[in-house]
Every structure is written in C-alpha cells, then in structure tokens.
N, C-alpha and C positions, 0 to 999 in steps of 0.2 A: 556465750552465756550458758550456764549449767541448767539443765532441766530440773525442775523441782519434783521431788518425790513426795511420799506421804509425810504429813507433818511429824508423826511420831518417829519416822526414820531420820528426818532432818534434826530433830531434837537430840536423838541418840548420837548422831554424828557430831553435833556441836558439843555435847557433853564429853564425848570421847576425845575430841581435839583439845578441849579445855583441860581435861585431866592429863593428857600427854604433855601439853605445853607447861602445865604447872608442876609436873613431876620432875622437870629438869631443874627447878629452883632448889638451891641447897637448903633453904629454910623450910621447904615442904617435906623434908625427909623425916621419918619417924612414924610412930604409931598413931593411928586415927582413934580419936575418942569421941563418944557421943554423950551428951548430958541432957537431962530432962530439965526444962525450964518451967517456972510457975505459969508462964503464959500458955503453956501446953497442958499442964496437969490440972490447972484450975477449971477450965471449961470441960475437960474430959471427966473430971470428978463430978461436976455438977450435971453433966449430960447423962451419966449412967442411970440415975434414978428416973430421969425423964424418959429415957429409952425403955426402961423396965415398965413404967406406967403405960407407955404407948403400946408395948407388946401385950400387956395384960388386958387393955381395953380393946385392942384391935384383934 
C-alpha cells in the first residue's frame, strides 16, 4: 500500500498521469484552444460592479 502524501501533490500526480495517458491518443493531438463561455462571463460581468461597490464601502 502506498503512503499518501499531501493532497495537492496527489492531485498533481493524478493530473500528470491523466495528461500522459491521454497524450498517447491520436485524437488528442493538435493545438489546445480555450473559449469563454457565457456561463463564466455573465457572473463575472455582474460581479465586477458588486466588487467595486464593496471596495468603495469597505
């Protein structure tokens, strides 16, 4: 049985293993792209003025 390390080290190890195993897949080849979704930008856009108001008051 393997001794458990810190949770952040375990997570990094798991992500590294996942990335290495997925890199062998021929469909996983190519450039990585990132897109912004409205699920992310909507709350961020609404939260900006709220953050500004809280900073002004506090």
